[in-house]
gemmi code that builds the backbone of each chain (N, CA, C; Angstrom):
import gemmi

chains = {
    "A": [
        ("PRO", (79.850, 102.478, 82.096), (80.188, 101.989, 83.134), (80.266, 100.503, 82.927)),
        ("GLU", (79.326, 99.429, 82.250), (78.956, 98.340, 82.328), (80.589, 97.753, 81.071)),
        ("ALA", (81.395, 98.911, 80.615), (82.991, 98.167, 79.600), (83.925, 98.489, 80.779)),
        ("LEU", (83.615, 98.468, 81.512), (84.807, 98.613, 83.088), (84.426, 97.141, 83.425)),
        ("ASN", (86.221, 97.393, 83.932), (85.905, 96.449, 85.408), (86.106, 96.928, 86.330)),
        ("ALA", (85.350, 96.184, 87.634), (85.328, 96.977, 88.668), (86.129, 97.281, 89.464)),
        ("PHE", (87.269, 97.387, 89.202), (88.844, 97.850, 90.022), (88.658, 99.095, 89.144)),
        ("GLU", (88.546, 99.119, 87.503), (88.521, 100.627, 86.962), (87.815, 101.827, 87.464)),
        ("LEU", (86.414, 100.887, 87.833), (85.336, 101.727, 88.018), (85.274, 102.756, 89.818)),
        ("ILE", (86.269, 101.856, 89.887), (86.637, 102.377, 91.842), (87.392, 103.418, 91.990)),
        ("SER", (88.441, 103.434, 90.813), (89.738, 103.637, 90.771), (89.395, 105.337, 90.043)),
        ("MET", (88.241, 105.039, 89.554), (87.780, 106.569, 88.682), (86.875, 107.089, 89.847)),
        ("SER", (87.008, 106.581, 91.371), (85.766, 107.821, 91.656), (86.690, 109.024, 92.293)),
        ("ALA", (85.004, 109.382, 92.598), (85.957, 110.886, 93.726), (87.164, 110.417, 94.852)),
        ("GLY", (86.541, 109.042, 95.515), (86.431, 108.908, 96.537), (88.214, 108.384, 96.608)),
        ("LEU", (89.032, 108.600, 95.463), (90.200, 108.324, 96.010), (91.248, 109.544, 95.443)),
        ("ASN", (91.077, 110.154, 95.605), (91.701, 112.036, 94.979), (92.860, 112.349, 96.225)),
        ("LEU", (93.406, 111.205, 96.022), (94.644, 112.318, 97.158), (95.347, 113.488, 96.734)),
        ("GLY", (95.122, 113.481, 95.606), (95.791, 115.249, 94.879), (94.931, 116.092, 95.600)),
        ("ASN", (93.867, 115.992, 96.495), (93.384, 117.019, 97.018), (93.978, 117.833, 97.937)),
        ("LEU", (95.170, 116.605, 98.621), (95.909, 117.366, 99.901), (96.885, 118.458, 99.112)),
        ("PHE", (97.608, 118.218, 97.718), (97.620, 119.563, 97.492), (97.170, 121.061, 97.258)),
        ("ASP", (95.972, 120.968, 97.343), (95.133, 122.238, 96.932), (95.108, 122.595, 98.159)),
        ("SER", (95.426, 124.176, 98.085), (95.942, 125.436, 99.083), (94.303, 125.677, 99.441)),
    ],
    "B": [
        ("MET", (109.093, 139.038, 101.114), (108.021, 138.803, 101.765), (107.916, 138.391, 103.073)),
        ("MET", (107.545, 139.102, 104.122), (107.333, 138.826, 106.136), (106.823, 137.520, 105.710)),
        ("CYS", (106.842, 136.579, 106.610), (106.383, 135.382, 107.103), (105.994, 135.595, 108.611)),
        ("CYS", (104.750, 135.468, 108.777), (104.457, 136.055, 110.228), (104.097, 133.966, 111.100)),
        ("ASN", (104.452, 132.580, 110.171), (104.179, 131.683, 110.786), (104.717, 130.823, 110.142)),
        ("PRO", (106.690, 131.113, 110.686), (107.419, 130.426, 109.916), (107.531, 128.819, 109.615)),
        ("VAL", (108.263, 127.883, 109.291), (108.030, 126.707, 109.285), (109.115, 126.209, 108.974)),
        ("ASN", (110.668, 126.128, 109.946), (111.815, 125.534, 109.837), (112.408, 124.642, 109.857)),
        ("LYS", (113.521, 124.124, 109.589), (114.217, 122.496, 109.542), (113.979, 122.150, 111.212)),
        ("ARG", (114.573, 123.191, 111.916), (114.083, 123.102, 113.055), (112.393, 122.820, 113.839)),
        ("ASP", (112.040, 123.068, 113.010), (110.500, 122.949, 113.890), (110.122, 121.412, 113.249)),
        ("CYS", (110.716, 120.681, 112.108), (110.790, 119.570, 111.796), (111.048, 118.178, 113.180)),
        ("PRO", (110.080, 117.529, 113.194), (110.269, 116.280, 114.163), (111.628, 115.258, 114.289)),
        ("ASN", (110.873, 115.127, 112.431), (112.099, 113.792, 112.566), (113.171, 114.227, 111.795)),
        ("ASN", (113.831, 113.890, 111.491), (115.196, 113.609, 110.275), (114.817, 113.840, 109.605)),
        ("PRO", (115.117, 115.108, 108.753), (114.783, 114.788, 106.983), (115.660, 114.401, 106.061)),
        ("GLU", (116.875, 114.118, 107.176), (117.781, 113.251, 106.246), (117.943, 112.112, 105.995)),
        ("SER", (117.508, 111.450, 107.139), (117.073, 109.721, 107.349), (116.155, 109.304, 106.410)),
        ("LEU", (114.732, 110.358, 106.258), (113.484, 110.059, 105.608), (114.085, 110.348, 104.075)),
        ("ALA", (115.033, 111.556, 103.891), (115.451, 111.311, 102.206), (115.602, 110.406, 102.201)),
        ("ALA", (117.129, 109.505, 102.884), (117.689, 108.282, 102.714), (117.106, 107.554, 102.410)),
        ("THR", (115.317, 107.035, 103.198), (114.753, 106.075, 102.599), (113.683, 105.847, 101.810)),
        ("THR", (113.179, 107.508, 101.148), (112.358, 107.220, 101.030), (112.881, 108.616, 98.935)),
        ("VAL", (111.696, 108.591, 98.305), (112.262, 109.341, 96.852), (112.190, 110.300, 96.950)),
        ("PHE", (111.880, 110.842, 98.328), (112.207, 112.807, 98.393), (113.167, 112.872, 98.950)),
        ("SER", (113.846, 114.488, 98.385), (115.063, 115.194, 98.563), (114.782, 115.843, 100.213)),
        ("VAL", (116.021, 116.085, 100.738), (115.549, 116.594, 101.809), (115.096, 117.927, 102.110)),
        ("ASN", (114.766, 118.511, 100.814), (114.086, 120.196, 100.559), (112.389, 119.065, 100.190)),
        ("GLU", (112.466, 118.314, 99.549), (110.816, 117.828, 99.546), (110.968, 117.523, 100.815)),
        ("ILE", (111.364, 116.859, 101.736), (110.906, 116.607, 102.789), (110.125, 118.302, 103.960)),
        ("GLU", (110.582, 119.220, 104.272), (110.865, 120.037, 104.860), (109.577, 120.952, 103.575)),
        ("ALA", (109.187, 120.648, 102.340), (107.953, 121.245, 102.062), (106.752, 120.604, 102.219)),
        ("LEU", (106.862, 118.965, 102.359), (106.151, 118.367, 103.203), (105.614, 118.504, 104.473)),
        ("TYR", (106.503, 119.190, 104.961), (106.240, 118.819, 106.557), (105.346, 120.287, 106.256)),
        ("VAL", (105.361, 121.565, 105.813), (104.610, 122.719, 105.528), (103.173, 122.088, 105.485)),
        ("LEU", (103.126, 121.235, 104.435), (101.834, 120.537, 104.148), (101.183, 119.844, 105.095)),
        ("PHE", (101.983, 119.201, 105.972), (101.521, 117.651, 106.852), (101.019, 119.116, 108.242)),
        ("LYS", (101.772, 120.029, 108.369), (101.396, 121.011, 109.049), (100.017, 121.738, 109.531)),
        ("GLN", (99.493, 122.152, 107.880), (98.340, 122.534, 107.139), (97.071, 120.852, 107.969)),
        ("ILE", (97.584, 120.303, 107.823), (96.563, 118.866, 108.148), (96.451, 119.232, 109.554)),
        ("ASP", (97.696, 119.186, 109.808), (97.755, 118.807, 111.417), (97.499, 119.655, 112.598)),
        ("ARG", (97.407, 121.246, 112.236), (97.466, 121.990, 113.027), (96.402, 122.320, 114.015)),
        ("GLY", (95.367, 121.733, 112.528), (93.626, 121.943, 113.345), (93.564, 120.905, 114.265)),
        ("ALA", (94.144, 120.073, 114.275), (93.717, 118.894, 114.956), (94.179, 119.052, 116.385)),
        ("VAL", (95.627, 119.453, 116.248), (96.679, 119.379, 117.550), (95.958, 120.209, 118.421)),
        ("GLU", (95.674, 121.687, 118.034), (94.414, 123.024, 118.023), (93.437, 122.240, 119.153)),
        ("ASP", (92.982, 121.611, 118.492), (91.453, 120.991, 118.727), (91.923, 120.042, 119.958)),
        ("GLY", (92.908, 119.057, 120.319), (93.061, 118.756, 121.332), (92.458, 117.282, 121.327)),
        ("LYS", (92.168, 116.379, 120.561), (91.134, 115.526, 120.226), (92.078, 114.430, 119.020)),
        ("ILE", (92.143, 113.356, 119.135), (93.047, 112.478, 118.567), (92.372, 112.559, 117.482)),
        ("ASN", (90.973, 112.065, 117.598), (90.499, 111.716, 116.163), (90.429, 112.904, 115.138)),
        ("LYS", (90.780, 113.956, 115.948), (90.253, 115.188, 115.217), (91.206, 115.084, 113.662)),
        ("VAL", (92.426, 114.493, 114.111), (93.651, 114.392, 112.959), (92.706, 113.678, 111.827)),
        ("ARG", (92.200, 112.383, 111.868), (91.540, 111.766, 111.266), (90.586, 112.203, 110.260)),
        ("GLU", (89.441, 112.672, 111.043), (88.758, 114.067, 110.424), (89.303, 115.342, 109.228)),
        ("LYS", (90.602, 115.737, 109.722), (90.800, 116.647, 108.827), (91.560, 116.675, 108.177)),
        ("PHE", (92.733, 115.163, 107.961), (92.616, 114.219, 106.767), (92.031, 114.311, 105.852)),
        ("LYS", (90.653, 113.732, 106.482), (89.557, 113.051, 105.278), (89.002, 114.199, 104.869)),
        ("LEU", (88.939, 115.769, 105.443), (87.924, 116.982, 104.994), (88.958, 116.964, 103.904)),
        ("LYS", (90.600, 117.185, 104.313), (91.598, 117.141, 103.011), (91.111, 117.453, 101.939)),
        ("VAL", (91.279, 115.630, 102.010), (91.480, 114.661, 100.568), (90.123, 114.615, 99.782)),
        ("PHE", (88.710, 114.332, 100.697), (87.784, 114.299, 100.584), (86.825, 114.876, 100.547)),
        ("GLY", (86.879, 116.336, 100.936), (85.964, 117.196, 100.662), (85.301, 117.509, 101.869)),
        ("PRO", (84.345, 118.091, 101.981), (83.306, 118.255, 103.333), (82.436, 117.439, 103.287)),
        ("ASN", (81.596, 116.980, 101.871), (81.019, 115.656, 101.902), (81.274, 114.470, 101.700)),
        ("LYS", (82.169, 114.778, 101.504), (82.468, 113.177, 101.851), (82.984, 112.328, 102.566)),
        ("GLY", (83.160, 112.806, 104.316), (83.553, 112.911, 105.238), (83.770, 111.178, 105.830)),
        ("GLY", (82.203, 110.479, 105.588), (82.318, 109.191, 106.014), (82.249, 108.089, 104.841)),
        ("THR", (83.284, 107.680, 104.123), (83.112, 107.170, 102.786), (84.056, 105.943, 103.836)),
        ("LEU", (83.669, 104.557, 103.273), (84.542, 103.768, 102.967), (86.711, 103.895, 102.715)),
        ("PHE", (85.890, 104.452, 101.965), (87.656, 104.987, 101.095), (88.413, 105.740, 102.325)),
        ("ALA", (87.680, 106.482, 102.486), (88.612, 107.804, 103.594), (89.081, 107.330, 104.501)),
        ("ASP", (88.529, 106.405, 105.368), (88.353, 105.673, 106.399), (89.890, 104.429, 106.057)),
        ("ARG", (89.947, 103.890, 104.701), (91.124, 102.612, 104.177), (92.005, 103.369, 104.124)),
        ("VAL", (92.051, 104.692, 103.155), (92.876, 105.259, 103.191), (93.584, 105.928, 104.455)),
        ("PHE", (93.220, 106.301, 105.439), (93.757, 106.955, 106.577), (94.602, 106.011, 106.855)),
        ("ASP", (94.273, 104.721, 107.243), (94.578, 103.873, 107.922), (95.653, 103.239, 107.331)),
        ("LEU", (95.660, 103.002, 106.018), (96.783, 102.796, 105.312), (98.258, 103.823, 105.362)),
        ("PHE", (97.475, 104.512, 106.080), (98.740, 106.241, 106.538), (99.539, 105.965, 107.675)),
        ("ASP", (98.217, 105.133, 108.532), (98.717, 105.790, 110.311), (99.131, 104.025, 109.949)),
        ("THR", (100.209, 103.459, 109.824), (100.714, 102.152, 109.739), (100.941, 101.869, 111.841)),
        ("LYS", (100.673, 103.161, 112.685), (101.160, 102.293, 113.549), (99.719, 102.511, 115.026)),
        ("HIS", (98.675, 102.648, 114.182), (97.657, 102.155, 113.860), (97.415, 103.154, 115.939)),
        ("ALA", (97.804, 104.163, 115.524), (98.053, 105.005, 116.397), (96.483, 106.308, 116.203)),
        ("GLN", (95.413, 105.848, 115.144), (94.283, 106.968, 115.069), (95.422, 108.956, 114.742)),
        ("ALA", (96.486, 108.451, 114.737), (96.648, 109.531, 114.253), (97.675, 109.816, 113.087)),
        ("LEU", (98.015, 111.164, 112.510), (98.702, 111.199, 111.044), (100.075, 111.443, 111.580)),
        ("GLY", (101.561, 110.135, 111.997), (102.710, 110.801, 112.180), (102.848, 111.538, 111.208)),
        ("PHE", (103.961, 112.194, 111.199), (104.863, 112.893, 109.792), (105.548, 112.056, 109.011)),
        ("GLU", (106.024, 111.283, 109.572), (107.028, 109.822, 109.036), (105.800, 108.534, 108.309)),
        ("GLU", (105.179, 108.313, 109.111), (103.904, 107.772, 108.312), (103.447, 108.565, 107.094)),
        ("PHE", (103.044, 109.357, 107.405), (102.400, 110.424, 105.739), (104.148, 110.612, 104.956)),
        ("VAL", (105.084, 110.851, 104.823), (106.137, 110.818, 104.108), (106.543, 109.571, 103.655)),
        ("ARG", (106.122, 108.498, 104.348), (106.620, 107.047, 103.527), (105.124, 106.349, 103.104)),
        ("ALA", (104.079, 106.885, 103.282), (103.102, 106.168, 102.469), (103.449, 107.500, 101.055)),
        ("LEU", (103.257, 108.736, 101.136), (103.301, 109.358, 100.492), (104.015, 109.437, 99.507)),
        ("SER", (105.336, 108.695, 99.569), (106.744, 108.295, 99.054), (106.248, 107.227, 98.051)),
        ("ILE", (105.458, 106.484, 97.845), (104.446, 105.279, 96.909), (103.763, 106.304, 96.003)),
        ("PHE", (103.517, 107.258, 96.433), (102.637, 108.002, 95.113), (103.521, 108.664, 94.108)),
        ("HIS", (105.206, 108.894, 94.729), (105.704, 109.889, 93.520), (105.739, 108.936, 92.616)),
        ("PRO", (105.846, 109.644, 91.132), (105.473, 108.964, 90.157), (107.000, 108.309, 89.636)),
        ("ASP", (107.874, 108.572, 90.865), (109.572, 107.857, 90.249), (109.619, 106.019, 91.284)),
        ("ALA", (108.430, 106.352, 91.908), (108.450, 105.062, 93.409), (108.105, 103.989, 92.531)),
        ("PRO", (108.635, 102.796, 92.932), (108.528, 101.381, 92.210), (106.909, 100.913, 92.095)),
        ("ILE", (106.887, 100.368, 90.351), (105.911, 99.990, 90.616), (105.119, 98.840, 91.102)),
        ("ASP", (106.172, 97.885, 91.910), (105.489, 97.176, 92.828), (105.098, 97.485, 94.228)),
        ("ASP", (105.288, 98.796, 94.421), (105.146, 99.606, 96.250), (103.840, 99.790, 95.551)),
        ("LYS", (103.239, 100.681, 94.208), (102.091, 100.804, 94.276), (101.016, 99.707, 94.125)),
        ("ILE", (101.600, 99.063, 93.361), (100.998, 97.328, 93.306), (100.259, 96.342, 94.585)),
        ("ASP", (101.309, 96.726, 95.494), (101.209, 96.216, 96.672), (100.008, 97.367, 97.306)),
        ("PHE", (100.403, 98.493, 97.918), (99.435, 100.243, 98.158), (98.502, 99.330, 97.790)),
        ("SER", (97.730, 99.252, 96.672), (96.488, 99.561, 96.390), (95.774, 98.361, 96.702)),
        ("PHE", (96.905, 96.992, 96.516), (96.069, 95.554, 97.107), (95.333, 95.875, 98.734)),
        ("GLN", (97.147, 96.685, 99.711), (96.172, 96.255, 101.224), (95.103, 97.407, 100.862)),
        ("LEU", (94.670, 98.564, 100.259), (93.666, 99.670, 99.822), (91.743, 98.464, 99.597)),
        ("TYR", (92.389, 97.704, 99.070), (91.263, 97.238, 98.610), (90.889, 95.259, 99.744)),
        ("ASP", (92.002, 95.256, 99.969), (91.676, 94.230, 100.796), (90.808, 94.573, 102.312)),
        ("ILE", (90.150, 95.037, 102.046), (89.420, 95.762, 103.258), (89.335, 95.417, 104.394)),
        ("LYS", (89.325, 93.641, 104.428), (89.330, 93.069, 105.532), (90.610, 92.660, 106.357)),
        ("ASN", (91.955, 92.748, 105.604), (93.080, 92.206, 105.896), (93.343, 90.743, 105.981)),
        ("GLN", (92.423, 90.363, 105.112), (92.573, 88.750, 104.562), (93.820, 88.485, 104.090)),
        ("GLY", (94.287, 89.327, 103.685), (95.495, 88.879, 102.251), (94.982, 88.459, 100.462)),
        ("PHE", (93.084, 88.340, 100.736), (91.902, 88.423, 99.079), (91.516, 89.328, 99.248)),
        ("ILE", (90.995, 89.636, 98.041), (90.063, 90.158, 98.421), (88.770, 89.720, 97.577)),
        ("GLU", (87.596, 89.844, 98.334), (86.406, 88.831, 98.215), (85.173, 89.716, 97.252)),
        ("ARG", (84.657, 88.573, 96.442), (83.135, 88.945, 96.245), (82.264, 89.793, 96.565)),
        ("GLU", (82.177, 89.711, 97.967), (81.218, 91.020, 98.725), (81.746, 92.324, 99.315)),
        ("GLU", (83.298, 91.717, 99.015), (83.942, 93.163, 99.680), (84.230, 94.141, 98.406)),
        ("LEU", (84.436, 93.378, 97.105), (84.835, 94.471, 96.304), (83.220, 94.995, 95.776)),
        ("LYS", (81.991, 94.148, 96.169), (80.498, 94.760, 95.634), (80.236, 96.077, 96.542)),
        ("GLN", (81.197, 95.996, 97.740), (80.962, 97.044, 98.745), (81.621, 97.965, 98.533)),
        ("MET", (82.847, 97.921, 97.752), (84.162, 98.843, 97.196), (83.531, 99.430, 96.401)),
        ("MET", (82.481, 99.024, 95.393), (81.997, 99.427, 94.142), (80.839, 100.360, 94.373)),
        ("GLU", (79.917, 99.829, 95.281), (78.954, 100.844, 96.308), (79.339, 101.612, 96.368)),
        ("ALA", (80.455, 101.698, 96.915), (80.935, 102.875, 98.221), (82.089, 104.246, 96.617)),
        ("ALA", (81.999, 103.449, 95.997), (81.998, 104.294, 94.607), (80.926, 104.662, 94.152)),
        ("LEU", (80.310, 104.323, 93.677), (79.339, 104.491, 93.292), (78.325, 105.787, 93.889)),
        ("ALA", (78.759, 105.209, 95.223), (77.530, 106.332, 95.701), (78.960, 107.614, 95.650)),
        ("GLU", (80.167, 107.841, 95.809), (80.924, 108.821, 96.371), (81.318, 109.673, 94.890)),
        ("SER", (80.395, 109.187, 93.634), (80.986, 109.622, 92.538), (79.515, 109.824, 92.032)),
        ("ASP", (78.122, 109.682, 92.781), (76.572, 110.100, 92.854), (76.411, 109.386, 91.157)),
        ("LEU", (76.878, 108.203, 90.474), (76.370, 107.458, 90.011), (75.421, 106.287, 90.657)),
        ("ASN", (74.515, 106.170, 89.794), (73.774, 105.054, 90.111), (73.981, 103.992, 88.872)),
        ("LEU", (74.169, 102.874, 89.522), (73.882, 101.345, 88.541), (72.498, 100.838, 89.231)),
        ("LYS", (72.310, 99.823, 88.593), (71.624, 99.228, 88.967), (72.025, 97.581, 89.855)),
        ("ASP", (71.267, 96.882, 90.448), (72.277, 95.978, 91.412), (72.481, 95.131, 90.207)),
        ("ASP", (71.819, 94.506, 89.637), (72.223, 93.573, 88.289), (73.442, 93.831, 87.323)),
        ("VAL", (73.214, 94.953, 86.955), (74.890, 95.809, 86.149), (75.768, 95.482, 86.960)),
        ("ILE", (75.799, 96.429, 88.790), (77.405, 95.744, 89.280), (77.588, 94.358, 89.422)),
        ("GLU", (76.693, 93.415, 89.876), (76.752, 92.146, 89.727), (77.081, 91.598, 88.128)),
        ("THR", (76.887, 92.128, 87.166), (77.768, 91.440, 86.064), (79.100, 92.279, 85.593)),
        ("ILE", (79.213, 93.005, 86.096), (80.555, 94.078, 86.451), (81.673, 93.061, 87.174)),
        ("ILE", (80.998, 92.434, 88.468), (81.929, 91.742, 89.543), (82.708, 90.357, 88.699)),
        ("ASP", (80.806, 89.701, 88.035), (81.119, 88.966, 87.409), (82.336, 88.798, 86.152)),
        ("LYS", (82.982, 89.964, 85.159), (83.508, 89.634, 84.508), (84.709, 89.841, 84.549)),
        ("THR", (84.608, 90.818, 85.690), (85.719, 91.525, 86.892), (86.642, 89.902, 87.882)),
        ("PHE", (85.462, 89.191, 88.123), (86.131, 88.123, 88.847), (86.946, 86.951, 87.603)),
        ("GLU", (86.005, 87.197, 86.309), (86.232, 85.900, 85.290), (88.470, 86.198, 85.173)),
        ("GLU", (87.911, 87.633, 84.786), (89.649, 87.997, 84.250), (90.413, 87.521, 85.261)),
        ("ALA", (89.638, 88.696, 86.361), (90.884, 88.763, 87.538), (91.386, 86.981, 88.519)),
        ("ASP", (90.270, 86.286, 88.852), (90.368, 84.875, 89.627), (90.562, 84.085, 88.501)),
        ("THR", (92.029, 83.700, 88.433), (92.292, 82.628, 87.266), (92.731, 81.523, 88.045)),
        ("LYS", (92.955, 81.782, 89.332), (92.389, 80.281, 90.331), (91.461, 79.720, 90.360)),
        ("LYS", (90.544, 80.467, 90.088), (88.853, 80.006, 90.176), (88.582, 79.550, 91.533)),
        ("ASP", (89.506, 80.163, 92.742), (88.998, 80.203, 94.120), (88.360, 80.861, 94.552)),
        ("GLY", (87.290, 82.131, 94.021), (86.178, 82.620, 94.284), (87.167, 84.143, 95.202)),
        ("LYS", (88.118, 84.383, 94.830), (88.433, 85.010, 95.599), (89.939, 85.770, 94.737)),
        ("ILE", (90.789, 86.859, 94.674), (91.748, 87.403, 93.740), (92.751, 87.591, 95.207)),
        ("ASP", (93.526, 87.296, 94.645), (95.022, 87.114, 95.790), (96.122, 87.987, 95.583)),
        ("PHE", (97.165, 88.486, 96.072), (97.716, 88.870, 95.827), (98.561, 88.959, 94.269)),
        ("GLU", (99.140, 87.548, 94.168), (99.651, 87.342, 92.765), (98.489, 87.747, 91.285)),
        ("GLU", (97.606, 87.498, 92.424), (96.609, 87.357, 90.858), (95.768, 89.109, 90.662)),
        ("TRP", (96.149, 89.897, 91.710), (95.886, 91.636, 91.864), (97.183, 91.970, 91.124)),
        ("HIS", (97.868, 91.333, 91.620), (99.770, 91.783, 90.222), (99.142, 91.590, 88.834)),
        ("ALA", (98.990, 91.128, 88.408), (98.521, 90.405, 87.061), (98.181, 91.492, 86.007)),
        ("LEU", (96.254, 91.488, 87.169), (95.644, 92.280, 86.672), (96.053, 93.558, 86.521)),
        ("ALA", (96.706, 94.451, 88.131), (97.057, 95.261, 87.730), (98.120, 96.111, 86.542)),
        ("ASN", (99.067, 94.695, 86.827), (99.770, 94.925, 85.148), (99.383, 94.871, 83.689)),
        ("ALA", (98.414, 93.964, 83.856), (97.182, 94.054, 82.352), (96.528, 95.141, 82.715)),
        ("HIS", (96.311, 95.913, 83.245), (95.708, 97.369, 83.580), (96.074, 98.283, 83.825)),
        ("PRO", (97.349, 99.089, 83.289), (97.837, 100.281, 84.278), (97.008, 100.907, 85.122)),
        ("CYS", (95.542, 101.364, 84.431), (94.494, 102.509, 84.326), (94.325, 102.311, 86.237)),
        ("LEU", (94.358, 100.606, 86.345), (94.224, 100.741, 87.640), (95.062, 101.540, 88.759)),
        ("LEU", (96.124, 101.740, 88.011), (97.039, 102.164, 89.228), (97.207, 103.799, 88.891)),
        ("LYS", (96.245, 104.183, 88.249), (96.668, 105.717, 88.342), (96.096, 106.616, 89.379)),
        ("ASN", (95.193, 106.084, 90.541), (95.150, 106.820, 91.546), (96.515, 106.861, 92.479)),
        ("MET", (97.251, 105.743, 92.034), (98.648, 105.631, 92.788), (99.454, 106.140, 92.546)),
        ("THR", (99.635, 107.336, 91.699), (100.796, 108.169, 91.284), (100.308, 109.441, 91.518)),
        ("LEU", (100.830, 110.538, 92.543), (100.348, 112.007, 92.310), (101.084, 112.905, 91.885)),
        ("ALA", (101.191, 113.451, 90.588), (102.152, 114.397, 89.628), (102.859, 115.371, 90.318)),
        ("ASN", (102.050, 115.479, 91.594), (102.131, 117.038, 92.575), (103.509, 117.029, 93.288)),
        ("LEU", (103.752, 115.303, 93.526), (104.515, 114.934, 94.087), (106.441, 115.423, 93.095)),
        ("ARG", (106.085, 115.533, 91.891), (107.311, 115.705, 91.260), (107.132, 117.246, 91.468)),
        ("THR", (106.434, 117.788, 91.976), (107.086, 119.354, 91.413), (106.675, 120.332, 93.096)),
        ("LEU", (107.115, 119.417, 94.142), (107.060, 120.046, 95.807), (108.406, 120.914, 95.540)),
        ("LYS", (109.240, 120.835, 94.416), (110.481, 122.096, 94.833), (109.534, 123.399, 94.122)),
        ("ASN", (108.594, 123.463, 93.796), (107.823, 124.381, 93.635), (106.864, 124.672, 94.495)),
        ("ILE", (106.901, 123.940, 95.519), (106.148, 123.835, 96.265), (105.784, 125.584, 97.286)),
        ("THR", (106.214, 126.207, 96.788), (106.319, 128.135, 97.263), (104.882, 128.625, 96.651)),
        ("VAL", (104.906, 127.315, 95.384), (103.833, 128.355, 94.962), (102.517, 128.068, 95.880)),
        ("THR", (102.256, 127.056, 96.233), (101.004, 126.640, 97.349), (101.840, 127.212, 98.177)),
        ("PHE", (102.954, 126.669, 99.112), (102.798, 127.857, 100.866), (103.876, 129.032, 100.858)),
        ("PRO", (103.702, 130.058, 99.943), (104.429, 130.743, 99.856), (105.501, 131.405, 101.200)),
        ("GLU", (105.236, 130.621, 102.296), (105.737, 131.259, 103.461), (106.860, 129.876, 103.747)),
        ("PHE", (107.351, 129.182, 102.727), (108.347, 128.116, 102.808), (109.361, 128.748, 102.309)),
        ("VAL", (109.384, 130.099, 101.650), (110.082, 130.560, 100.587), (111.745, 130.909, 101.371)),
        ("PHE", (111.099, 131.152, 102.911), (112.644, 131.585, 103.227), (113.200, 130.459, 104.680)),
        ("HIS", (112.640, 129.708, 104.357), (112.944, 128.804, 105.593), (113.253, 127.441, 105.126)),
        ("SER", (113.421, 127.071, 104.012), (113.973, 125.984, 103.458), (115.729, 126.445, 104.047)),
        ("GLN", (116.254, 125.309, 104.714), (117.719, 125.764, 104.578), (119.045, 124.043, 104.156)),
        ("VAL", (118.321, 123.598, 103.088), (119.302, 122.559, 102.898), (118.578, 122.976, 101.355)),
        ("LYS", (120.377, 122.913, 100.208), (120.232, 122.900, 99.111), (120.429, 121.659, 98.470)),
        ("ASP", (119.060, 121.631, 97.313), (119.517, 119.873, 96.659), (120.430, 119.958, 95.609)),
    ],
}
model = gemmi.Model(1)
for chain_id, residues in chains.items():
    chain = gemmi.Chain(chain_id)
    for i, (resn, *xyz) in enumerate(residues, 1):
        res = gemmi.Residue()
        res.name, res.seqid = resn, gemmi.SeqId(i, " ")
        for name, pos in zip(("N", "CA", "C"), xyz):
            atom = gemmi.Atom()
            atom.name, atom.element = name, gemmi.Element(name[0])
            atom.pos, atom.b_iso = gemmi.Position(*pos), 0.0
            res.add_atom(atom)
        chain.add_residue(res)
    model.add_chain(chain)
structure = gemmi.Structure()
structure.add_model(model)
structure.setup_entities()
């Protein structure tokens, strides 16, 4: 994680997965 | 296949043709999205509590253990553009349109900046970034020591804050996002390209789409 910038780390987080909307 | 709970075009409270004209979606896709929307909305309507809409949305997107997160509230607020604490279908479609693979990249950059500008100040401060990092790490069950978090933030500001004023404004965010396309990865949902296959997920839609693209 130290090699990432902060926004990369945030965008990889589980909290931003709108794809779950399409799970039946 | 018989359908016990049909959703058809007449059920759609908004004009799908009008929405299709102002988003990347076709009329058929908007009808398909309405089926999805009703899945989120139905429980809330039956419950009769307006805040239940927010809870249903968060539950659907973030799962049962992620209900109280910073990002859950932030994403909902950006979808709820009328600040009604309710998920209107038109706002739902317009927000999802930004996540379409064919949506303009500038729209994705704009939306993601709003997402990270949690105080709506027009810029991202160091403290906000740290707050978001800590929320993201907690949601991902990752543990980083505070000095590691501070180092990552230092490096991020060193690169992003080109004006050296201690904050990341929209122009700087635009440059950073263009330099690191992976920052926008979550701004594209491949599922939206295959909405025409919505019948795989929602079989009841088979008989009720009345428009052919």
